[in-house]
NUFINU-600528 format. One line per field, with one value per atom (N, C-alpha, C): atom name; x, y, z. Coordinates in nm, 3 decimals. Each point is the difference from the previous one (the first is absolute). Layout:
residues N
volo: [CA|...]
east: [X|...]
north: [Y|...]
up: [Z|...]
***
This chain:
residues 261
volo: [N|CA|C|N|CA|C|N|CA|C|N|CA|C|N|CA|C|N|CA|C|N|CA|C|N|CA|C|N|CA|C|N|CA|C|N|CA|C|N|CA|C|N|CA|C|N|CA|C|N|CA|C|N|CA|C|N|CA|C|N|CA|C|N|CA|C|N|CA|C|N|CA|C|N|CA|C|N|CA|C|N|CA|C|N|CA|C|N|CA|C|N|CA|C|N|CA|C|N|CA|C|N|CA|C|N|CA|C|N|CA|C|N|CA|C|N|CA|C|N|CA|C|N|CA|C|N|CA|C|N|CA|C|N|CA|C|N|CA|C|N|CA|C|N|CA|C|N|CA|C|N|CA|C|N|CA|C|N|CA|C|N|CA|C|N|CA|C|N|CA|C|N|CA|C|N|CA|C|N|CA|C|N|CA|C|N|CA|C|N|CA|C|N|CA|C|N|CA|C|N|CA|C|N|CA|C|N|CA|C|N|CA|C|N|CA|C|N|CA|C|N|CA|C|N|CA|C|N|CA|C|N|CA|C|N|CA|C|N|CA|C|N|CA|C|N|CA|C|N|CA|C|N|CA|C|N|CA|C|N|CA|C|N|CA|C|N|CA|C|N|CA|C|N|CA|C|N|CA|C|N|CA|C|N|CA|C|N|CA|C|N|CA|C|N|CA|C|N|CA|C|N|CA|C|N|CA|C|N|CA|C|N|CA|C|N|CA|C|N|CA|C|N|CA|C|N|CA|C|N|CA|C|N|CA|C|N|CA|C|N|CA|C|N|CA|C|N|CA|C|N|CA|C|N|CA|C|N|CA|C|N|CA|C|N|CA|C|N|CA|C|N|CA|C|N|CA|C|N|CA|C|N|CA|C|N|CA|C|N|CA|C|N|CA|C|N|CA|C|N|CA|C|N|CA|C|N|CA|C|N|CA|C|N|CA|C|N|CA|C|N|CA|C|N|CA|C|N|CA|C|N|CA|C|N|CA|C|N|CA|C|N|CA|C|N|CA|C|N|CA|C|N|CA|C|N|CA|C|N|CA|C|N|CA|C|N|CA|C|N|CA|C|N|CA|C|N|CA|C|N|CA|C|N|CA|C|N|CA|C|N|CA|C|N|CA|C|N|CA|C|N|CA|C|N|CA|C|N|CA|C|N|CA|C|N|CA|C|N|CA|C|N|CA|C|N|CA|C|N|CA|C|N|CA|C|N|CA|C|N|CA|C|N|CA|C|N|CA|C|N|CA|C|N|CA|C|N|CA|C|N|CA|C|N|CA|C|N|CA|C|N|CA|C|N|CA|C|N|CA|C|N|CA|C|N|CA|C|N|CA|C|N|CA|C|N|CA|C|N|CA|C|N|CA|C|N|CA|C|N|CA|C|N|CA|C|N|CA|C|N|CA|C|N|CA|C|N|CA|C|N|CA|C|N|CA|C|N|CA|C|N|CA|C|N|CA|C|N|CA|C|N|CA|C|N|CA|C|N|CA|C|N|CA|C|N|CA|C|N|CA|C|N|CA|C|N|CA|C|N|CA|C|N|CA|C|N|CA|C|N|CA|C|N|CA|C|N|CA|C|N|CA|C|N|CA|C|N|CA|C|N|CA|C|N|CA|C|N|CA|C|N|CA|C|N|CA|C|N|CA|C|N|CA|C|N|CA|C|N|CA|C|N|CA|C|N|CA|C|N|CA|C|N|CA|C|N|CA|C|N|CA|C|N|CA|C|N|CA|C|N|CA|C|N|CA|C|N|CA|C|N|CA|C|N|CA|C|N|CA|C|N|CA|C|N|CA|C|N|CA|C|N|CA|C|N|CA|C|N|CA|C|N|CA|C|N|CA|C|N|CA|C|N|CA|C|N|CA|C|N|CA|C|N|CA|C|N|CA|C|N|CA|C|N|CA|C|N|CA|C|N|CA|C|N|CA|C|N|CA|C|N|CA|C|N|CA|C|N|CA|C|N|CA|C|N|CA|C|N|CA|C|N|CA|C|N|CA|C|N|CA|C|N|CA|C|N|CA|C|N|CA|C|N|CA|C|N|CA|C|N|CA|C]
east: [10.826|-0.043|0.121|0.007|0.113|-0.003|0.118|0.009|-0.092|-0.010|-0.085|-0.145|-0.048|-0.139|-0.021|0.104|-0.011|-0.017|0.077|-0.003|-0.103|-0.049|-0.093|-0.121|-0.067|-0.117|0.032|0.125|0.039|0.051|0.027|0.061|-0.087|-0.132|-0.080|0.011|0.007|0.010|0.140|0.099|0.137|0.014|-0.062|0.003|-0.070|-0.115|-0.071|0.087|0.064|0.084|0.119|0.065|0.118|-0.039|-0.117|-0.046|-0.019|-0.063|-0.021|0.133|0.090|0.129|0.085|0.002|0.088|-0.066|-0.134|-0.070|-0.042|0.033|-0.043|-0.010|-0.086|-0.017|0.125|0.059|0.119|0.115|0.023|0.108|-0.029|-0.125|-0.038|0.017|-0.045|0.013|0.148|0.083|0.143|0.060|-0.040|0.049|-0.051|-0.125|-0.054|0.077|0.028|0.077|0.139|0.062|0.133|-0.005|-0.105|-0.016|-0.014|-0.083|-0.020|0.128|0.073|0.127|0.100|0.003|0.091|-0.036|-0.129|-0.044|0.037|-0.014|0.033|0.150|0.079|0.146|0.051|-0.093|0.040|0.056|-0.021|0.052|-0.089|-0.115|-0.088|-0.080|-0.056|-0.077|-0.127|-0.109|-0.129|-0.008|0.079|-0.011|0.057|0.078|0.059|-0.097|-0.112|-0.099|-0.110|-0.078|-0.109|-0.102|-0.031|-0.091|0.057|-0.042|0.049|-0.032|-0.117|-0.037|0.095|0.029|0.094|0.138|0.040|0.128|0.006|-0.112|-0.006|0.014|-0.072|0.009|0.138|0.056|0.134|0.103|-0.017|0.092|-0.010|-0.123|-0.019|0.073|-0.008|0.064|0.151|0.054|0.145|0.044|-0.076|0.030|-0.027|-0.114|-0.043|0.096|0.037|0.083|0.141|0.043|0.134|0.006|-0.118|-0.001|-0.060|-0.063|-0.063|0.091|-0.022|0.072|-0.078|0.055|-0.074|-0.014|0.062|-0.007|-0.143|-0.038|-0.135|-0.014|-0.107|-0.025|-0.149|-0.059|-0.142|-0.024|-0.038|-0.021|-0.106|0.014|-0.101|-0.125|-0.111|-0.124|-0.071|0.024|-0.062|-0.151|-0.054|-0.145|-0.067|0.072|-0.055|0.020|0.067|0.034|-0.114|0.008|-0.090|0.041|-0.089|0.038|0.127|0.016|0.120|0.125|-0.011|0.116|0.033|-0.104|0.026|0.077|-0.036|0.074|0.146|0.023|0.135|0.083|-0.069|0.071|0.055|-0.051|0.051|0.138|0.086|0.128|-0.027|0.090|-0.025|-0.043|0.069|-0.030|-0.139|-0.036|-0.134|-0.108|0.027|-0.095|-0.016|0.110|-0.005|-0.086|0.025|-0.073|-0.149|-0.031|-0.140|-0.072|0.062|-0.062|-0.016|0.101|-0.005|-0.111|-0.022|-0.104|-0.137|-0.008|-0.130|-0.058|0.085|-0.048|0.009|0.115|0.022|-0.053|-0.031|-0.063|0.094|0.131|0.092|-0.008|0.023|0.007|0.132|0.011|0.125|0.115|-0.026|0.105|0.043|-0.096|0.032|0.075|-0.043|0.068|0.143|0.019|0.134|0.090|-0.055|0.078|0.037|-0.092|0.026|0.107|-0.010|0.089|0.129|0.009|0.119|0.006|-0.115|-0.009|-0.060|-0.004|-0.081|-0.138|-0.094|-0.139|-0.010|0.075|-0.004|0.047|0.100|0.049|-0.103|-0.072|-0.108|-0.109|-0.042|-0.106|0.042|0.127|0.049|-0.002|0.040|-0.002|-0.143|-0.097|-0.139|-0.051|0.028|-0.043|0.060|0.129|0.066|-0.053|-0.033|-0.057|-0.136|-0.084|-0.132|0.009|0.091|0.018|0.050|0.089|0.053|-0.111|-0.084|-0.111|-0.097|-0.035|-0.095|0.052|0.130|0.059|-0.003|0.030|0.004|-0.141|-0.100|-0.137|-0.079|0.065|-0.070|-0.074|-0.123|-0.084|-0.095|-0.091|-0.104|-0.131|-0.078|-0.121|-0.121|-0.100|-0.128|-0.093|-0.056|-0.092|-0.141|-0.088|-0.141|-0.079|-0.033|-0.062|-0.079|-0.126|-0.084|-0.006|0.055|0.002|0.133|-0.003|0.123|0.098|-0.050|0.089|0.072|-0.074|0.062|0.099|-0.037|0.092|0.131|-0.008|0.120|0.084|-0.066|0.073|0.075|-0.068|0.063|0.116|-0.018|0.109|0.124|-0.022|0.112|0.068|-0.078|0.057|0.083|-0.055|0.068|0.133|-0.001|0.123|0.101|-0.050|0.089|0.077|-0.058|0.065|0.094|0.006|0.090|-0.063|-0.131|-0.070|-0.052|-0.031|-0.064|-0.150|-0.076|-0.145|-0.035|-0.051|-0.036|-0.122|-0.084|-0.119|-0.103|-0.102|-0.111|-0.128|-0.077|-0.126|-0.115|-0.109|-0.117|-0.114|0.014|-0.105|0.062|-0.084|0.046|0.063|-0.065|0.051|0.134|0.012|0.127|0.111|-0.032|0.099|0.052|-0.091|0.040|0.087|-0.040|0.077|0.140|0.009|0.131|0.088|-0.061|0.077|0.057|-0.080|0.047|0.109|-0.012|0.099|0.133|-0.006|0.121|0.055|-0.084|0.038|0.074|-0.071|0.064|0.050|0.089|0.051|-0.079|-0.096|-0.084|-0.128|-0.111|-0.128|-0.053|-0.036|-0.072|-0.143|-0.098|-0.135|-0.105|-0.087|-0.120|-0.106|-0.106|-0.107|-0.111|-0.049|-0.105|0.061|-0.034|0.059|-0.103|0.048|-0.078|-0.131|-0.001|-0.119|-0.086|0.024|-0.076|0.061|0.110|0.066|0.082|0.055|0.067|0.150|0.076|0.143|0.034|-0.086|0.020|-0.005|-0.100|-0.013|0.116|0.043|0.112|0.126|0.024|0.118|-0.011|-0.119|-0.020|0.035|-0.041|0.030|0.151|0.063|0.144|0.077|-0.040|0.070|-0.017|-0.103|-0.015|0.110|0.036|0.100|0.143|0.032|0.134|0.000|0.103|0.011|0.062|-0.064|0.051|-0.053|0.080|-0.052|-0.101|-0.102|-0.108|-0.023|-0.014|-0.038|-0.133|-0.103|-0.127|0.000|-0.040|-0.011|-0.144|-0.078|-0.144|-0.066|-0.109|-0.083|-0.102|-0.001|-0.098|0.070|0.078|0.074|-0.090|-0.125|-0.091|-0.031|0.012|-0.025|0.105|0.117|0.109|0.023|-0.069|0.019|-0.127|-0.073|-0.128|0.015|0.115|0.021|-0.063|-0.059|-0.068|0.093|0.118|0.098|0.139|0.103|0.135|0.024|0.046|0.018|0.142|0.014|0.131|0.101|0.124|0.106|0.029|-0.023|0.033|-0.123|-0.045|-0.121|0.020|-0.015|0.015|-0.134|-0.041|-0.129|0.019|-0.088|-0.003|-0.076|0.040|0.118|0.128|0.103|0.123|0.111|0.097|0.121|0.106|0.077|0.104|0.097|0.038|0.096|-0.057|-0.132|-0.063|0.010|-0.028|0.008|0.144|0.096|0.139|0.046|-0.035|0.041|-0.065|-0.125|-0.071|0.055|0.035|0.062|0.131|0.082|0.126|-0.021|-0.097|-0.028|-0.051|-0.092|-0.058|0.107|0.089|0.106|0.103|0.033|0.102|-0.046|-0.127|-0.048|-0.063|0.010|-0.054|0.114|0.017|0.114|0.001|-0.115|-0.006|0.010|0.045|0.009|0.090|-0.037|0.068|0.116|0.124|0.114|0.005]
north: [10.853|0.086|0.041|0.126|0.049|-0.060|0.002|-0.053|0.077|0.132|0.082|-0.044|-0.024|-0.042|-0.142|-0.081|-0.138|-0.008|0.082|-0.010|0.091|0.100|0.097|-0.063|-0.100|-0.059|-0.068|-0.037|-0.075|0.090|0.124|0.088|0.023|0.019|0.017|-0.119|-0.120|-0.121|-0.015|0.040|-0.004|0.097|0.118|0.097|-0.057|-0.065|-0.061|-0.104|-0.083|-0.105|0.058|0.099|0.061|0.067|0.060|0.064|-0.105|-0.114|-0.106|-0.063|-0.013|-0.063|0.083|0.132|0.087|0.057|0.007|0.051|0.145|0.068|0.140|0.036|0.095|0.042|0.070|0.086|0.074|-0.094|-0.098|-0.094|-0.089|-0.045|-0.085|0.072|0.126|0.078|0.023|0.015|0.020|-0.124|-0.117|-0.124|-0.014|0.039|-0.007|0.094|0.123|0.094|-0.055|-0.058|-0.057|-0.114|-0.077|-0.111|0.051|0.101|0.056|0.064|0.066|0.062|-0.107|-0.111|-0.109|-0.061|-0.013|-0.055|0.094|0.130|0.099|0.001|-0.027|0.000|-0.133|-0.094|-0.128|-0.099|0.026|-0.091|-0.123|0.001|-0.115|-0.002|-0.112|-0.008|-0.080|0.046|-0.067|-0.124|-0.002|-0.109|-0.132|0.007|-0.123|-0.077|0.061|-0.065|-0.062|-0.085|-0.067|0.100|0.103|0.106|0.134|0.110|0.132|0.029|-0.044|0.025|-0.070|-0.126|-0.074|0.068|0.044|0.069|0.127|0.073|0.125|-0.027|-0.099|-0.034|-0.056|-0.075|-0.056|0.112|0.102|0.114|0.074|0.016|0.062|-0.079|-0.132|-0.083|0.006|0.025|0.017|0.120|0.109|0.121|-0.025|-0.058|-0.022|-0.092|-0.111|-0.100|0.051|0.101|0.054|0.095|0.035|0.101|-0.048|-0.119|-0.046|-0.097|-0.008|-0.096|-0.130|-0.107|-0.126|-0.074|0.050|-0.070|-0.010|-0.118|-0.020|0.075|0.078|0.076|0.020|-0.054|0.012|0.062|0.127|0.066|-0.070|0.008|-0.057|0.086|-0.062|0.075|0.025|-0.084|0.021|-0.003|-0.070|-0.010|0.134|0.099|0.133|0.094|-0.048|0.087|0.009|0.103|0.012|-0.102|-0.031|-0.094|0.041|0.128|0.044|-0.023|0.025|-0.020|-0.149|-0.085|-0.144|-0.048|0.055|-0.035|0.044|0.120|0.051|-0.080|-0.068|-0.078|-0.130|-0.041|-0.122|0.024|-0.102|0.012|0.035|0.076|0.049|-0.107|-0.111|-0.099|-0.062|-0.022|-0.054|0.102|0.126|0.107|0.011|-0.010|0.008|-0.111|-0.123|-0.115|0.009|0.043|0.010|0.109|0.115|0.111|-0.029|-0.058|-0.026|-0.099|-0.098|-0.099|0.043|0.046|0.029|0.133|0.100|0.134|0.026|-0.032|0.030|-0.108|-0.116|-0.104|-0.079|0.007|-0.080|-0.146|-0.091|-0.141|-0.028|-0.120|-0.037|0.000|-0.045|-0.003|0.141|0.091|0.138|0.069|-0.027|0.057|-0.052|-0.127|-0.058|0.071|0.032|0.072|0.140|0.067|0.135|0.000|-0.096|-0.002|-0.078|-0.071|-0.079|-0.125|-0.057|-0.123|-0.109|-0.124|-0.102|-0.001|-0.071|0.001|-0.054|-0.105|-0.057|0.102|0.078|0.103|0.106|0.042|0.098|-0.055|-0.122|-0.061|-0.012|-0.030|-0.010|0.135|0.104|0.136|0.040|-0.032|0.035|-0.074|-0.130|-0.079|0.054|0.033|0.052|0.137|0.084|0.132|-0.014|-0.086|-0.020|-0.060|-0.095|-0.062|0.101|0.088|0.103|0.092|0.044|0.089|-0.072|-0.124|-0.074|-0.023|-0.031|-0.024|0.126|0.114|0.126|0.049|-0.047|0.044|-0.100|-0.099|-0.099|0.071|-0.041|0.069|-0.098|0.050|-0.083|0.025|-0.104|0.007|-0.041|0.084|-0.032|-0.054|-0.118|-0.064|0.010|0.063|0.012|-0.091|-0.118|-0.103|-0.098|-0.024|-0.085|-0.145|-0.033|-0.138|-0.064|-0.099|-0.058|-0.053|-0.067|-0.058|0.111|0.102|0.112|0.072|0.016|0.067|-0.078|-0.132|-0.083|0.014|0.004|0.018|0.134|0.106|0.132|0.004|-0.066|-0.006|-0.064|-0.111|-0.071|0.087|0.071|0.088|0.111|0.061|0.110|-0.047|-0.115|-0.052|-0.042|-0.052|-0.040|0.118|0.120|0.122|0.060|-0.061|0.048|0.097|0.017|0.089|-0.077|0.074|-0.057|0.023|-0.085|0.017|0.062|0.121|0.070|-0.064|-0.063|-0.065|-0.019|-0.080|-0.022|0.040|0.088|0.049|-0.043|-0.046|-0.044|0.102|0.103|0.102|0.139|0.099|0.139|0.035|-0.038|0.035|-0.068|-0.127|-0.071|0.068|0.041|0.063|0.130|0.081|0.128|-0.021|-0.095|-0.029|-0.050|-0.093|-0.053|0.108|0.084|0.106|0.098|0.039|0.093|-0.062|-0.131|-0.067|-0.025|-0.030|-0.041|0.103|0.097|0.100|-0.065|-0.080|-0.074|0.092|-0.053|0.075|-0.022|-0.092|-0.029|-0.068|0.028|-0.063|-0.070|-0.128|-0.074|-0.016|0.050|0.006|-0.056|-0.085|-0.043|0.109|-0.006|0.100|-0.048|-0.121|-0.057|-0.081|0.031|-0.068|-0.086|-0.077|-0.108|0.044|0.111|0.041|0.097|0.004|0.093|0.139|0.020|0.131|0.013|0.118|0.031|0.022|-0.067|0.023|0.140|0.057|0.138|0.095|-0.019|0.085|-0.023|-0.125|-0.030|0.073|-0.005|0.067|0.152|0.053|0.145|0.042|-0.080|0.030|-0.009|-0.100|-0.018|0.118|0.045|0.110|0.133|0.012|0.119|0.003|-0.119|-0.009|0.016|-0.060|0.012|-0.039|0.045|-0.024|-0.136|-0.080|-0.133|-0.041|-0.065|-0.046|-0.114|-0.002|-0.097|-0.069|-0.131|-0.077|-0.070|0.028|-0.070|-0.126|-0.110|-0.128|-0.047|0.005|-0.017|-0.066|-0.068|-0.056|0.101|0.118|0.103|0.132|-0.001|0.121|0.118|-0.030|0.109|0.090|-0.052|0.082|0.110|-0.025|0.096|0.082|-0.034|0.067|0.071|0.051|0.065|0.147|0.058|0.142|0.091|-0.060|0.080|0.043|-0.059|0.035|-0.019|0.049|-0.023|-0.149|-0.038|-0.142|-0.044|-0.127|-0.047|-0.009|0.023|-0.012|-0.146|-0.088|-0.140|-0.086|-0.072|-0.081|-0.132|-0.110|-0.134|-0.071|-0.064|-0.070|-0.147|-0.050|-0.143|-0.074|-0.124|-0.071|0.060|0.006|0.068|-0.100|0.046|-0.076|0.045|-0.095|0.033|0.103|-0.014|0.094|0.142|0.010|0.132|0.068|-0.076|0.055|0.042|-0.085|0.031|0.126|0.009|0.117|0.127|-0.008|0.117|0.045|-0.095|0.035|0.075|-0.051|0.067|0.141|0.016|0.131|0.096|-0.047|0.086|0.049|-0.088|0.039|0.091|-0.029|0.080|0.144|0.018|0.134|0.072|-0.057|0.066|0.042|0.130|0.053|-0.033|-0.040|-0.021|-0.144|-0.089|-0.141|-0.019|-0.094|-0.024|-0.097|0.036|-0.085|-0.117]
up: [7.362|0.111|0.085|0.038|0.079|0.140|0.066|0.136|0.094|-0.020|0.087|-0.007|-0.124|-0.017|0.052|-0.008|0.046|0.151|0.072|0.146|0.065|-0.073|0.059|0.068|-0.060|0.066|0.133|0.017|0.121|0.113|-0.030|0.101|0.123|-0.012|0.122|0.094|-0.057|0.082|0.058|-0.077|0.052|0.118|-0.011|0.109|0.123|-0.020|0.111|0.070|-0.082|0.056|0.074|-0.061|0.064|0.132|0.005|0.123|0.110|-0.035|0.099|0.040|-0.095|0.026|0.095|-0.021|0.078|0.124|0.000|0.116|-0.009|-0.112|-0.014|-0.148|-0.030|-0.139|-0.051|0.083|-0.043|-0.034|0.088|-0.024|-0.120|-0.009|-0.113|-0.132|-0.006|-0.123|-0.036|0.102|-0.026|-0.066|0.045|-0.062|-0.143|-0.023|-0.136|-0.092|0.046|-0.080|-0.033|0.102|-0.021|-0.099|0.004|-0.094|-0.143|-0.018|-0.134|-0.053|0.087|-0.041|-0.043|0.075|-0.035|-0.135|-0.026|-0.129|-0.114|0.023|-0.104|-0.029|0.104|-0.016|-0.054|-0.022|-0.057|0.099|0.131|0.102|0.018|-0.061|0.004|-0.128|-0.035|-0.123|0.022|-0.057|0.015|-0.089|-0.106|-0.096|0.051|0.106|0.053|0.089|0.035|0.086|-0.085|0.061|-0.070|-0.054|0.082|-0.042|0.044|-0.062|0.043|0.147|0.046|0.139|0.096|-0.029|0.083|-0.004|-0.119|-0.012|0.081|0.005|0.076|0.150|0.048|0.143|0.033|-0.093|0.022|0.009|-0.085|0.004|0.133|0.050|0.131|0.107|-0.007|0.103|-0.007|-0.117|-0.010|0.082|-0.010|0.079|0.147|0.030|0.138|0.075|-0.062|0.069|0.028|-0.075|0.022|0.119|0.055|0.106|0.131|0.002|0.123|0.074|0.130|0.083|0.001|-0.055|-0.009|0.132|0.106|0.129|0.050|0.043|0.054|0.131|0.007|0.122|0.015|0.106|0.021|0.138|0.006|0.128|0.084|0.130|0.090|-0.003|0.040|0.012|-0.131|-0.101|-0.131|0.008|0.099|0.013|0.024|0.048|0.025|-0.118|-0.104|-0.111|-0.101|-0.084|-0.112|-0.106|-0.097|-0.106|-0.074|-0.033|-0.070|0.084|0.130|0.088|0.012|-0.004|0.007|-0.121|-0.117|-0.120|0.011|0.052|0.013|0.101|0.094|0.100|-0.057|-0.117|-0.062|-0.060|-0.001|-0.071|-0.148|-0.064|-0.136|-0.100|-0.008|-0.102|0.021|0.124|0.029|-0.035|0.029|-0.032|-0.152|-0.072|-0.146|-0.059|0.044|-0.055|0.031|0.121|0.041|-0.078|-0.016|-0.071|-0.149|-0.061|-0.143|-0.035|0.085|-0.030|0.051|0.124|0.061|-0.044|-0.024|-0.035|-0.150|-0.058|-0.141|-0.094|0.053|-0.081|-0.090|0.025|-0.078|0.044|-0.093|0.035|0.071|0.058|0.067|-0.100|-0.124|-0.101|-0.040|-0.016|-0.034|0.113|0.123|0.117|0.008|-0.029|0.000|-0.101|-0.116|-0.102|0.049|0.064|0.049|0.108|0.092|0.116|-0.024|-0.113|-0.025|0.084|0.031|0.077|-0.086|0.052|-0.065|0.062|-0.062|0.047|0.142|0.029|0.135|0.103|-0.037|0.092|0.028|-0.104|0.018|0.090|-0.026|0.080|0.146|0.024|0.137|0.069|-0.072|0.058|0.037|-0.084|0.027|0.123|0.007|0.115|0.129|-0.004|0.120|0.039|-0.100|0.029|0.068|-0.054|0.057|0.140|0.018|0.132|0.102|-0.043|0.089|0.048|-0.093|0.036|0.093|-0.034|0.081|0.142|0.010|0.133|0.086|-0.062|0.073|0.037|-0.074|0.025|0.085|0.055|0.084|0.112|0.026|0.095|0.067|0.082|0.060|-0.073|-0.018|-0.081|0.082|-0.001|0.062|-0.107|0.025|-0.094|0.056|-0.075|0.039|-0.093|0.048|-0.082|0.088|-0.034|0.085|-0.046|-0.117|-0.046|0.040|0.092|0.055|-0.105|-0.103|-0.101|-0.077|-0.037|-0.073|0.089|0.128|0.094|0.012|0.004|0.008|-0.126|-0.116|-0.126|0.000|0.046|0.003|0.100|0.115|0.098|-0.063|-0.072|-0.062|-0.105|-0.080|-0.102|0.063|0.105|0.068|0.058|0.067|0.061|-0.106|-0.113|-0.109|-0.055|0.009|-0.047|0.104|0.118|0.104|0.098|-0.005|0.092|0.122|0.106|0.117|-0.007|0.064|0.007|0.135|-0.003|0.124|0.065|-0.080|0.052|-0.109|0.030|-0.093|0.070|-0.063|0.057|-0.090|0.064|-0.076|0.004|0.085|0.012|0.003|-0.016|0.003|0.134|0.108|0.133|0.027|-0.042|0.019|-0.080|-0.122|-0.087|0.061|0.050|0.058|0.124|0.084|0.121|-0.033|-0.096|-0.039|-0.062|-0.082|-0.066|0.103|0.097|0.102|0.086|0.023|0.085|-0.072|-0.130|-0.072|-0.097|-0.040|-0.101|-0.117|-0.079|-0.110|-0.110|-0.083|-0.113|-0.127|0.003|-0.115|0.048|-0.068|0.031|-0.124|0.016|-0.104|0.051|-0.074|0.054|-0.096|0.056|-0.070|0.018|-0.078|0.011|0.093|-0.021|0.084|0.112|0.126|0.114|0.073|0.097|0.060|0.063|0.070|0.072|-0.080|-0.130|-0.084|-0.007|0.072|-0.003|-0.129|-0.019|-0.126|0.017|-0.087|-0.002|-0.046|-0.082|-0.045|0.119|0.085|0.119|0.096|0.013|0.089|-0.048|-0.129|-0.056|0.019|-0.021|0.019|0.142|0.097|0.140|0.027|-0.059|0.019|-0.058|-0.119|-0.067|0.072|0.081|0.083|0.106|0.050|0.106|-0.052|-0.116|-0.056|-0.147|-0.071|-0.144|-0.026|-0.084|-0.032|-0.138|-0.082|-0.129|0.020|-0.085|0.013|-0.134|0.002|-0.117|0.032|-0.078|0.017|-0.086|0.061|-0.070|0.018|-0.107|0.016|-0.120|0.026|-0.107|-0.049|0.061|-0.033|-0.037|-0.108|-0.037|-0.034|-0.044|-0.036|0.118|0.122|0.118|0.016|-0.055|0.015|-0.126|-0.106|-0.128|-0.045|0.096|-0.030|-0.039|0.031|-0.027|0.104|0.103|0.102|0.113|0.006|0.104|-0.061|0.067|-0.053|-0.019|-0.118|-0.030|0.037|0.040|0.047|-0.114|0.034|-0.100|-0.031|0.098|-0.016|0.029|-0.102|0.011|-0.074|0.072|-0.056|0.011|-0.108|-0.002|0.035|0.087|0.030|-0.110|-0.032|0.052|-0.059|0.082|-0.041|-0.029|-0.079|-0.023|0.100|0.049|0.098|-0.054|-0.127|-0.058|-0.009|-0.020|-0.004|0.136|0.105|0.135|0.033|-0.032|0.029|-0.073|-0.129|-0.078|0.053|0.041|0.050|0.134|0.086|0.128|-0.024|-0.090|-0.030|-0.052|-0.089|-0.057|0.106|0.086|0.103|0.097|0.040|0.094|-0.066|-0.126|-0.068|-0.019|-0.035|-0.032|0.118|0.120|0.117|0.091|0.017|0.075|0.146|0.055|0.144|0.042|-0.091|0.036|0.120|0.080|0.127|-0.020|0.036|-0.025|0.097]
***
């Protein structure tokens, strides 16, 4: 099979990766073109890599690494940025490791081959990238939950991630009052509250006042998945795992442009 036919199936994904890596389609496509030209001129070879796909990405990185400034630089105010801008705020090597594993689906070993690192080095870059994003997105969290034990568990999880707790509300009226007073950067909400009121209604009232990401944590997910109203982007079913809550909080803050720094 010719080199062109070998790499053709991978080019759409390489373009996607280059676009995310550089921050623009035009720039990403320019790097892809330069990579293909280098391969045609014999400056790189696909056969030296474990797979043609890995070789293609490795060739792109040869071009990319020769033109970027490796100095770590993270602009302030990342919490107000779009997801794409947050990625661009990461130092290049951390951005590469995160994108190759989280977006492109390469294993740590494959990513290490592409970047010329060992597996431990790749894993360290990923951990530092995630920690950097989490630190910059630290915010205050309003917990709407009427069960004291669950509320305490959520408080502990939130604080463990480096966030502040704006308050804990057990009823709709308490939630609205706390939200207006503290303007949290994230809301964790139960559906059924202590006085028979609804966490759904409380959140609806809060969202009228200001934009904030919301994660519903409930034993009654069917109430939110009926198709009768806009369904939440983030929904966790009780009983929940701590890691599920932590991962969902990170995702909600990362993909919400209005998170409070």
